[in-house]
PDB file with one MODEL, atoms N, CA, C and O in Angstrom:
MODEL        1
ATOM      1  N   MET A   1      -5.284  10.534   6.181  1.00  0.00           N
ATOM      2  CA  MET A   1      -5.752   9.808   5.016  1.00  0.00           C
ATOM      3  C   MET A   1      -6.194   8.409   5.445  1.00  0.00           C
ATOM      4  O   MET A   1      -5.453   7.698   6.124  1.00  0.00           O
ATOM      5  N   ASN A   2      -7.380   8.029   5.052  1.00  0.00           N
ATOM      6  CA  ASN A   2      -7.888   6.688   5.336  1.00  0.00           C
ATOM      7  C   ASN A   2      -7.296   5.688   4.365  1.00  0.00           C
ATOM      8  O   ASN A   2      -7.009   6.009   3.212  1.00  0.00           O
ATOM      9  N   ALA A   3      -7.119   4.466   4.853  1.00  0.00           N
ATOM     10  CA  ALA A   3      -6.658   3.380   3.988  1.00  0.00           C
ATOM     11  C   ALA A   3      -7.722   2.301   3.951  1.00  0.00           C
ATOM     12  O   ALA A   3      -8.265   1.919   4.988  1.00  0.00           O
ATOM     13  N   ILE A   4      -8.014   1.821   2.780  1.00  0.00           N
ATOM     14  CA  ILE A   4      -8.959   0.736   2.586  1.00  0.00           C
ATOM     15  C   ILE A   4      -8.165  -0.457   2.086  1.00  0.00           C
ATOM     16  O   ILE A   4      -7.443  -0.371   1.093  1.00  0.00           O
ATOM     17  N   LYS A   5      -8.312  -1.583   2.795  1.00  0.00           N
ATOM     18  CA  LYS A   5      -7.586  -2.787   2.409  1.00  0.00           C
ATOM     19  C   LYS A   5      -8.503  -3.666   1.565  1.00  0.00           C
ATOM     20  O   LYS A   5      -9.633  -3.962   1.954  1.00  0.00           O
ATOM     21  N   VAL A   6      -8.005  -4.072   0.420  1.00  0.00           N
ATOM     22  CA  VAL A   6      -8.748  -4.928  -0.501  1.00  0.00           C
ATOM     23  C   VAL A   6      -7.972  -6.236  -0.627  1.00  0.00           C
ATOM     24  O   VAL A   6      -6.838  -6.258  -1.104  1.00  0.00           O
ATOM     25  N   ILE A   7      -8.605  -7.326  -0.189  1.00  0.00           N
ATOM     26  CA  ILE A   7      -7.973  -8.633  -0.244  1.00  0.00           C
ATOM     27  C   ILE A   7      -8.732  -9.467  -1.270  1.00  0.00           C
ATOM     28  O   ILE A   7      -9.957  -9.569  -1.215  1.00  0.00           O
ATOM     29  N   SER A   8      -8.006 -10.052  -2.192  1.00  0.00           N
ATOM     30  CA  SER A   8      -8.629 -10.858  -3.237  1.00  0.00           C
ATOM     31  C   SER A   8      -7.966 -12.229  -3.295  1.00  0.00           C
ATOM     32  O   SER A   8      -6.867 -12.428  -2.776  1.00  0.00           O
ATOM     33  N   SER A   9      -8.651 -13.160  -3.930  1.00  0.00           N
ATOM     34  CA  SER A   9      -8.109 -14.509  -4.033  1.00  0.00           C
ATOM     35  C   SER A   9      -6.982 -14.600  -5.053  1.00  0.00           C
ATOM     36  O   SER A   9      -6.188 -15.540  -5.033  1.00  0.00           O
ATOM     37  N   ASP A  10      -6.920 -13.613  -5.948  1.00  0.00           N
ATOM     38  CA  ASP A  10      -5.895 -13.550  -6.985  1.00  0.00           C
ATOM     39  C   ASP A  10      -5.614 -12.064  -7.247  1.00  0.00           C
ATOM     40  O   ASP A  10      -6.380 -11.205  -6.812  1.00  0.00           O
ATOM     41  N   VAL A  11      -4.553 -11.768  -7.936  1.00  0.00           N
ATOM     42  CA  VAL A  11      -4.205 -10.384  -8.246  1.00  0.00           C
ATOM     43  C   VAL A  11      -5.313  -9.759  -9.097  1.00  0.00           C
ATOM     44  O   VAL A  11      -5.742 -10.343 -10.092  1.00  0.00           O
ATOM     45  N   LEU A  12      -5.773  -8.569  -8.701  1.00  0.00           N
ATOM     46  CA  LEU A  12      -6.822  -7.881  -9.450  1.00  0.00           C
ATOM     47  C   LEU A  12      -6.222  -7.127 -10.629  1.00  0.00           C
ATOM     48  O   LEU A  12      -5.148  -6.536 -10.518  1.00  0.00           O
ATOM     49  N   ASP A  13      -6.924  -7.151 -11.756  1.00  0.00           N
ATOM     50  CA  ASP A  13      -6.453  -6.380 -12.905  1.00  0.00           C
ATOM     51  C   ASP A  13      -6.846  -4.910 -12.716  1.00  0.00           C
ATOM     52  O   ASP A  13      -7.617  -4.577 -11.816  1.00  0.00           O
ATOM     53  N   ALA A  14      -6.314  -4.049 -13.562  1.00  0.00           N
ATOM     54  CA  ALA A  14      -6.519  -2.601 -13.433  1.00  0.00           C
ATOM     55  C   ALA A  14      -7.995  -2.219 -13.508  1.00  0.00           C
ATOM     56  O   ALA A  14      -8.435  -1.315 -12.798  1.00  0.00           O
ATOM     57  N   ASP A  15      -8.765  -2.896 -14.361  1.00  0.00           N
ATOM     58  CA  ASP A  15     -10.183  -2.581 -14.505  1.00  0.00           C
ATOM     59  C   ASP A  15     -10.950  -2.881 -13.219  1.00  0.00           C
ATOM     60  O   ASP A  15     -11.786  -2.082 -12.796  1.00  0.00           O
ATOM     61  N   MET A  16     -10.673  -4.021 -12.599  1.00  0.00           N
ATOM     62  CA  MET A  16     -11.352  -4.379 -11.355  1.00  0.00           C
ATOM     63  C   MET A  16     -10.951  -3.427 -10.231  1.00  0.00           C
ATOM     64  O   MET A  16     -11.792  -3.044  -9.417  1.00  0.00           O
ATOM     65  N   LYS A  17      -9.677  -3.041 -10.176  1.00  0.00           N
ATOM     66  CA  LYS A  17      -9.242  -2.078  -9.161  1.00  0.00           C
ATOM     67  C   LYS A  17      -9.980  -0.750  -9.329  1.00  0.00           C
ATOM     68  O   LYS A  17     -10.395  -0.145  -8.340  1.00  0.00           O
ATOM     69  N   ARG A  18     -10.146  -0.297 -10.564  1.00  0.00           N
ATOM     70  CA  ARG A  18     -10.885   0.949 -10.819  1.00  0.00           C
ATOM     71  C   ARG A  18     -12.315   0.852 -10.315  1.00  0.00           C
ATOM     72  O   ARG A  18     -12.826   1.795  -9.710  1.00  0.00           O
ATOM     73  N   LYS A  19     -12.964  -0.278 -10.559  1.00  0.00           N
ATOM     74  CA  LYS A  19     -14.345  -0.470 -10.115  1.00  0.00           C
ATOM     75  C   LYS A  19     -14.456  -0.449  -8.597  1.00  0.00           C
ATOM     76  O   LYS A  19     -15.348   0.194  -8.045  1.00  0.00           O
ATOM     77  N   VAL A  20     -13.555  -1.150  -7.925  1.00  0.00           N
ATOM     78  CA  VAL A  20     -13.561  -1.181  -6.457  1.00  0.00           C
ATOM     79  C   VAL A  20     -13.310   0.219  -5.913  1.00  0.00           C
ATOM     80  O   VAL A  20     -14.024   0.679  -5.022  1.00  0.00           O
ATOM     81  N   GLU A  21     -12.299   0.896  -6.444  1.00  0.00           N
ATOM     82  CA  GLU A  21     -11.949   2.223  -5.959  1.00  0.00           C
ATOM     83  C   GLU A  21     -13.075   3.214  -6.198  1.00  0.00           C
ATOM     84  O   GLU A  21     -13.359   4.034  -5.325  1.00  0.00           O
ATOM     85  N   LYS A  22     -13.719   3.165  -7.341  1.00  0.00           N
ATOM     86  CA  LYS A  22     -14.828   4.070  -7.624  1.00  0.00           C
ATOM     87  C   LYS A  22     -15.949   3.860  -6.617  1.00  0.00           C
ATOM     88  O   LYS A  22     -16.515   4.822  -6.098  1.00  0.00           O
ATOM     89  N   SER A  23     -16.262   2.623  -6.346  1.00  0.00           N
ATOM     90  CA  SER A  23     -17.339   2.295  -5.418  1.00  0.00           C
ATOM     91  C   SER A  23     -17.059   2.830  -4.014  1.00  0.00           C
ATOM     92  O   SER A  23     -17.957   3.377  -3.374  1.00  0.00           O
ATOM     93  N   PHE A  24     -15.844   2.681  -3.537  1.00  0.00           N
ATOM     94  CA  PHE A  24     -15.536   3.079  -2.162  1.00  0.00           C
ATOM     95  C   PHE A  24     -15.153   4.549  -2.036  1.00  0.00           C
ATOM     96  O   PHE A  24     -15.312   5.126  -0.961  1.00  0.00           O
ATOM     97  N   ARG A  25     -14.661   5.161  -3.084  1.00  0.00           N
ATOM     98  CA  ARG A  25     -14.368   6.598  -3.013  1.00  0.00           C
ATOM     99  C   ARG A  25     -15.651   7.399  -2.821  1.00  0.00           C
ATOM    100  O   ARG A  25     -15.640   8.451  -2.183  1.00  0.00           O
ATOM    101  N   ASN A  26     -16.754   6.903  -3.371  1.00  0.00           N
ATOM    102  CA  ASN A  26     -18.040   7.583  -3.226  1.00  0.00           C
ATOM    103  C   ASN A  26     -18.512   7.622  -1.771  1.00  0.00           C
ATOM    104  O   ASN A  26     -19.348   8.456  -1.422  1.00  0.00           O
ATOM    105  N   LYS A  27     -17.996   6.742  -0.925  1.00  0.00           N
ATOM    106  CA  LYS A  27     -18.398   6.679   0.472  1.00  0.00           C
ATOM    107  C   LYS A  27     -17.562   7.601   1.357  1.00  0.00           C
ATOM    108  O   LYS A  27     -17.866   7.762   2.539  1.00  0.00           O
ATOM    109  N   HIS A  28     -16.515   8.206   0.803  1.00  0.00           N
ATOM    110  CA  HIS A  28     -15.595   9.026   1.588  1.00  0.00           C
ATOM    111  C   HIS A  28     -15.466  10.418   0.984  1.00  0.00           C
ATOM    112  O   HIS A  28     -15.388  10.588  -0.233  1.00  0.00           O
ATOM    113  N   GLU A  29     -15.447  11.398   1.862  1.00  0.00           N
ATOM    114  CA  GLU A  29     -15.240  12.770   1.394  1.00  0.00           C
ATOM    115  C   GLU A  29     -13.756  13.086   1.247  1.00  0.00           C
ATOM    116  O   GLU A  29     -13.363  13.873   0.385  1.00  0.00           O
ATOM    117  N   GLU A  30     -12.936  12.469   2.091  1.00  0.00           N
ATOM    118  CA  GLU A  30     -11.506  12.738   2.064  1.00  0.00           C
ATOM    119  C   GLU A  30     -10.791  11.769   1.119  1.00  0.00           C
ATOM    120  O   GLU A  30     -11.386  10.821   0.608  1.00  0.00           O
ATOM    121  N   THR A  31      -9.535  12.026   0.906  1.00  0.00           N
ATOM    122  CA  THR A  31      -8.716  11.169   0.057  1.00  0.00           C
ATOM    123  C   THR A  31      -8.553   9.802   0.714  1.00  0.00           C
ATOM    124  O   THR A  31      -8.346   9.701   1.923  1.00  0.00           O
ATOM    125  N   VAL A  32      -8.647   8.778  -0.083  1.00  0.00           N
ATOM    126  CA  VAL A  32      -8.552   7.408   0.409  1.00  0.00           C
ATOM    127  C   VAL A  32      -7.427   6.700  -0.326  1.00  0.00           C
ATOM    128  O   VAL A  32      -7.278   6.835  -1.540  1.00  0.00           O
ATOM    129  N   GLN A  33      -6.638   5.943   0.427  1.00  0.00           N
ATOM    130  CA  GLN A  33      -5.575   5.139  -0.161  1.00  0.00           C
ATOM    131  C   GLN A  33      -6.042   3.681  -0.160  1.00  0.00           C
ATOM    132  O   GLN A  33      -6.636   3.216   0.813  1.00  0.00           O
ATOM    133  N   PHE A  34      -5.777   2.975  -1.235  1.00  0.00           N
ATOM    134  CA  PHE A  34      -6.154   1.566  -1.336  1.00  0.00           C
ATOM    135  C   PHE A  34      -4.913   0.700  -1.233  1.00  0.00           C
ATOM    136  O   PHE A  34      -3.907   0.946  -1.899  1.00  0.00           O
ATOM    137  N   VAL A  35      -4.998  -0.320  -0.385  1.00  0.00           N
ATOM    138  CA  VAL A  35      -3.914  -1.270  -0.191  1.00  0.00           C
ATOM    139  C   VAL A  35      -4.434  -2.632  -0.644  1.00  0.00           C
ATOM    140  O   VAL A  35      -5.466  -3.097  -0.162  1.00  0.00           O
ATOM    141  N   TYR A  36      -3.726  -3.264  -1.562  1.00  0.00           N
ATOM    142  CA  TYR A  36      -4.163  -4.537  -2.133  1.00  0.00           C
ATOM    143  C   TYR A  36      -3.312  -5.682  -1.609  1.00  0.00           C
ATOM    144  O   TYR A  36      -2.097  -5.556  -1.452  1.00  0.00           O
ATOM    145  N   ASP A  37      -3.979  -6.807  -1.339  1.00  0.00           N
ATOM    146  CA  ASP A  37      -3.293  -8.004  -0.865  1.00  0.00           C
ATOM    147  C   ASP A  37      -3.985  -9.221  -1.489  1.00  0.00           C
ATOM    148  O   ASP A  37      -5.136  -9.136  -1.917  1.00  0.00           O
ATOM    149  N   VAL A  38      -3.286 -10.336  -1.536  1.00  0.00           N
ATOM    150  CA  VAL A  38      -3.830 -11.570  -2.100  1.00  0.00           C
ATOM    151  C   VAL A  38      -3.869 -12.635  -1.013  1.00  0.00           C
ATOM    152  O   VAL A  38      -2.900 -12.832  -0.280  1.00  0.00           O
ATOM    153  N   ASP A  39      -5.023 -13.326  -0.921  1.00  0.00           N
ATOM    154  CA  ASP A  39      -5.189 -14.437   0.015  1.00  0.00           C
ATOM    155  C   ASP A  39      -5.944 -15.550  -0.715  1.00  0.00           C
ATOM    156  O   ASP A  39      -7.170 -15.497  -0.820  1.00  0.00           O
ATOM    157  N   PRO A  40      -5.221 -16.560  -1.221  1.00  0.00           N
ATOM    158  CA  PRO A  40      -5.868 -17.634  -1.981  1.00  0.00           C
ATOM    159  C   PRO A  40      -6.934 -18.389  -1.184  1.00  0.00           C
ATOM    160  O   PRO A  40      -7.795 -19.037  -1.780  1.00  0.00           O
ATOM    161  N   SER A  41      -6.895 -18.318   0.149  1.00  0.00           N
ATOM    162  CA  SER A  41      -7.887 -19.044   0.948  1.00  0.00           C
ATOM    163  C   SER A  41      -9.291 -18.458   0.799  1.00  0.00           C
ATOM    164  O   SER A  41     -10.261 -19.070   1.246  1.00  0.00           O
ATOM    165  N   LEU A  42      -9.413 -17.285   0.178  1.00  0.00           N
ATOM    166  CA  LEU A  42     -10.742 -16.719  -0.087  1.00  0.00           C
ATOM    167  C   LEU A  42     -11.477 -17.524  -1.155  1.00  0.00           C
ATOM    168  O   LEU A  42     -12.694 -17.405  -1.290  1.00  0.00           O
ATOM    169  N   ILE A  43     -10.760 -18.330  -1.902  1.00  0.00           N
ATOM    170  CA  ILE A  43     -11.242 -19.193  -2.983  1.00  0.00           C
ATOM    171  C   ILE A  43     -11.612 -18.367  -4.221  1.00  0.00           C
ATOM    172  O   ILE A  43     -11.221 -18.727  -5.331  1.00  0.00           O
ATOM    173  N   GLY A  44     -12.336 -17.299  -4.059  1.00  0.00           N
ATOM    174  CA  GLY A  44     -12.743 -16.407  -5.145  1.00  0.00           C
ATOM    175  C   GLY A  44     -13.330 -15.148  -4.529  1.00  0.00           C
ATOM    176  O   GLY A  44     -13.657 -15.133  -3.342  1.00  0.00           O
ATOM    177  N   GLY A  45     -13.466 -14.102  -5.315  1.00  0.00           N
ATOM    178  CA  GLY A  45     -14.062 -12.862  -4.832  1.00  0.00           C
ATOM    179  C   GLY A  45     -13.095 -11.989  -4.059  1.00  0.00           C
ATOM    180  O   GLY A  45     -11.879 -12.168  -4.124  1.00  0.00           O
ATOM    181  N   ILE A  46     -13.672 -11.017  -3.306  1.00  0.00           N
ATOM    182  CA  ILE A  46     -12.842 -10.079  -2.553  1.00  0.00           C
ATOM    183  C   ILE A  46     -13.417  -9.826  -1.162  1.00  0.00           C
ATOM    184  O   ILE A  46     -14.597 -10.056  -0.897  1.00  0.00           O
ATOM    185  N   LEU A  47     -12.539  -9.344  -0.289  1.00  0.00           N
ATOM    186  CA  LEU A  47     -12.893  -8.892   1.047  1.00  0.00           C
ATOM    187  C   LEU A  47     -12.342  -7.476   1.151  1.00  0.00           C
ATOM    188  O   LEU A  47     -11.165  -7.248   0.874  1.00  0.00           O
ATOM    189  N   VAL A  48     -13.188  -6.518   1.550  1.00  0.00           N
ATOM    190  CA  VAL A  48     -12.764  -5.134   1.666  1.00  0.00           C
ATOM    191  C   VAL A  48     -12.892  -4.722   3.125  1.00  0.00           C
ATOM    192  O   VAL A  48     -13.939  -4.913   3.743  1.00  0.00           O
ATOM    193  N   ILE A  49     -11.817  -4.154   3.673  1.00  0.00           N
ATOM    194  CA  ILE A  49     -11.819  -3.676   5.049  1.00  0.00           C
ATOM    195  C   ILE A  49     -11.684  -2.164   4.998  1.00  0.00           C
ATOM    196  O   ILE A  49     -10.656  -1.630   4.583  1.00  0.00           O
ATOM    197  N   ASP A  50     -12.740  -1.485   5.425  1.00  0.00           N
ATOM    198  CA  ASP A  50     -12.826  -0.023   5.398  1.00  0.00           C
ATOM    199  C   ASP A  50     -13.034   0.438   6.836  1.00  0.00           C
ATOM    200  O   ASP A  50     -14.162   0.532   7.320  1.00  0.00           O
ATOM    201  N   GLY A  51     -11.914   0.722   7.507  1.00  0.00           N
ATOM    202  CA  GLY A  51     -12.006   1.089   8.923  1.00  0.00           C
ATOM    203  C   GLY A  51     -12.483  -0.099   9.731  1.00  0.00           C
ATOM    204  O   GLY A  51     -11.826  -1.140   9.756  1.00  0.00           O
ATOM    205  N   ASP A  52     -13.624   0.048  10.394  1.00  0.00           N
ATOM    206  CA  ASP A  52     -14.164  -1.054  11.189  1.00  0.00           C
ATOM    207  C   ASP A  52     -15.271  -1.808  10.457  1.00  0.00           C
ATOM    208  O   ASP A  52     -15.980  -2.608  11.068  1.00  0.00           O
ATOM    209  N   LYS A  53     -15.426  -1.564   9.165  1.00  0.00           N
ATOM    210  CA  LYS A  53     -16.446  -2.239   8.359  1.00  0.00           C
ATOM    211  C   LYS A  53     -15.792  -3.270   7.444  1.00  0.00           C
ATOM    212  O   LYS A  53     -14.749  -3.024   6.837  1.00  0.00           O
ATOM    213  N   TYR A  54     -16.437  -4.429   7.364  1.00  0.00           N
ATOM    214  CA  TYR A  54     -15.967  -5.510   6.504  1.00  0.00           C
ATOM    215  C   TYR A  54     -17.023  -5.767   5.429  1.00  0.00           C
ATOM    216  O   TYR A  54     -18.204  -5.921   5.739  1.00  0.00           O
ATOM    217  N   TYR A  55     -16.603  -5.811   4.193  1.00  0.00           N
ATOM    218  CA  TYR A  55     -17.479  -6.140   3.070  1.00  0.00           C
ATOM    219  C   TYR A  55     -16.939  -7.432   2.474  1.00  0.00           C
ATOM    220  O   TYR A  55     -15.923  -7.435   1.779  1.00  0.00           O
ATOM    221  N   ASP A  56     -17.626  -8.518   2.754  1.00  0.00           N
ATOM    222  CA  ASP A  56     -17.133  -9.829   2.359  1.00  0.00           C
ATOM    223  C   ASP A  56     -17.907 -10.332   1.151  1.00  0.00           C
ATOM    224  O   ASP A  56     -19.062 -10.740   1.269  1.00  0.00           O
ATOM    225  N   ALA A  57     -17.268 -10.300  -0.002  1.00  0.00           N
ATOM    226  CA  ALA A  57     -17.844 -10.822  -1.237  1.00  0.00           C
ATOM    227  C   ALA A  57     -16.987 -11.983  -1.731  1.00  0.00           C
ATOM    228  O   ALA A  57     -16.790 -12.170  -2.932  1.00  0.00           O
ATOM    229  N   SER A  58     -16.483 -12.757  -0.768  1.00  0.00           N
ATOM    230  CA  SER A  58     -15.617 -13.884  -1.118  1.00  0.00           C
ATOM    231  C   SER A  58     -16.416 -15.182  -1.117  1.00  0.00           C
ATOM    232  O   SER A  58     -17.473 -15.275  -0.493  1.00  0.00           O
ATOM    233  N   VAL A  59     -15.904 -16.166  -1.815  1.00  0.00           N
ATOM    234  CA  VAL A  59     -16.529 -17.483  -1.819  1.00  0.00           C
ATOM    235  C   VAL A  59     -16.435 -18.088  -0.422  1.00  0.00           C
ATOM    236  O   VAL A  59     -17.386 -18.710   0.052  1.00  0.00           O
ATOM    237  N   ARG A  60     -15.301 -17.910   0.234  1.00  0.00           N
ATOM    238  CA  ARG A  60     -15.137 -18.428   1.600  1.00  0.00           C
ATOM    239  C   ARG A  60     -16.198 -17.852   2.526  1.00  0.00           C
ATOM    240  O   ARG A  60     -16.763 -18.572   3.349  1.00  0.00           O
ATOM    241  N   GLY A  61     -16.471 -16.554   2.396  1.00  0.00           N
ATOM    242  CA  GLY A  61     -17.497 -15.906   3.218  1.00  0.00           C
ATOM    243  C   GLY A  61     -18.892 -16.432   2.920  1.00  0.00           C
ATOM    244  O   GLY A  61     -19.691 -16.642   3.833  1.00  0.00           O
ATOM    245  N   GLN A  62     -19.183 -16.642   1.651  1.00  0.00           N
ATOM    246  CA  GLN A  62     -20.494 -17.169   1.267  1.00  0.00           C
ATOM    247  C   GLN A  62     -20.681 -18.599   1.774  1.00  0.00           C
ATOM    248  O   GLN A  62     -21.770 -18.968   2.213  1.00  0.00           O
ATOM    249  N   LEU A  63     -19.618 -19.401   1.713  1.00  0.00           N
ATOM    250  CA  LEU A  63     -19.693 -20.767   2.231  1.00  0.00           C
ATOM    251  C   LEU A  63     -19.920 -20.769   3.745  1.00  0.00           C
ATOM    252  O   LEU A  63     -20.642 -21.621   4.264  1.00  0.00           O
ATOM    253  N   ALA A  64     -19.311 -19.829   4.445  1.00  0.00           N
ATOM    254  CA  ALA A  64     -19.499 -19.722   5.895  1.00  0.00           C
ATOM    255  C   ALA A  64     -20.952 -19.382   6.230  1.00  0.00           C
ATOM    256  O   ALA A  64     -21.504 -19.906   7.197  1.00  0.00           O
ATOM    257  N   VAL A  65     -21.568 -18.511   5.439  1.00  0.00           N
ATOM    258  CA  VAL A  65     -22.976 -18.163   5.650  1.00  0.00           C
ATOM    259  C   VAL A  65     -23.864 -19.389   5.427  1.00  0.00           C
ATOM    260  O   VAL A  65     -24.778 -19.648   6.209  1.00  0.00           O
ATOM    261  N   ILE A  66     -23.596 -20.128   4.374  1.00  0.00           N
ATOM    262  CA  ILE A  66     -24.380 -21.332   4.089  1.00  0.00           C
ATOM    263  C   ILE A  66     -24.229 -22.324   5.230  1.00  0.00           C
ATOM    264  O   ILE A  66     -25.214 -22.922   5.661  1.00  0.00           O
ATOM    265  N   LYS A  67     -23.018 -22.506   5.723  1.00  0.00           N
ATOM    266  CA  LYS A  67     -22.761 -23.437   6.818  1.00  0.00           C
ATOM    267  C   LYS A  67     -23.538 -23.038   8.068  1.00  0.00           C
ATOM    268  O   LYS A  67     -24.135 -23.890   8.726  1.00  0.00           O
ATOM    269  N   ARG A  68     -23.533 -21.725   8.403  1.00  0.00           N
ATOM    270  CA  ARG A  68     -24.287 -21.237   9.557  1.00  0.00           C
ATOM    271  C   ARG A  68     -25.786 -21.482   9.391  1.00  0.00           C
ATOM    272  O   ARG A  68     -26.467 -21.858  10.345  1.00  0.00           O
ATOM    273  N   ASN A  69     -26.290 -21.271   8.192  1.00  0.00           N
ATOM    274  CA  ASN A  69     -27.727 -21.434   7.936  1.00  0.00           C
ATOM    275  C   ASN A  69     -28.167 -22.895   7.978  1.00  0.00           C
ATOM    276  O   ASN A  69     -29.332 -23.186   8.249  1.00  0.00           O
ATOM    277  N   LEU A  70     -27.251 -23.802   7.715  1.00  0.00           N
ATOM    278  CA  LEU A  70     -27.591 -25.223   7.736  1.00  0.00           C
ATOM    279  C   LEU A  70     -27.619 -25.806   9.147  1.00  0.00           C
ATOM    280  O   LEU A  70     -28.146 -26.900   9.347  1.00  0.00           O
ATOM    281  N   LYS A  71     -27.072 -25.110  10.106  1.00  0.00           N
ATOM    282  CA  LYS A  71     -27.037 -25.604  11.484  1.00  0.00           C
ATOM    283  C   LYS A  71     -28.361 -25.441  12.161  1.00  0.00           C
ATOM    284  O   LYS A  71     -28.507 -25.807  13.327  1.00  0.00           O
TER     285      LYS A  71
ENDMDL
END
């Protein structure tokens, strides 16, 4: 069974968890387990780790992209 780690800046409500799970279950044929964690340093948004793939929709990640582009 694959595990997908979902890290958010705050605890996700049930509706948001359903949306995340629906989105990522469509990418897998087998059963997937979701593990949730909170990291306030993300500032906002979520980071999803699916095996060796990272989906960064966090404010911290967006700020890092802006910083790189300004250099």
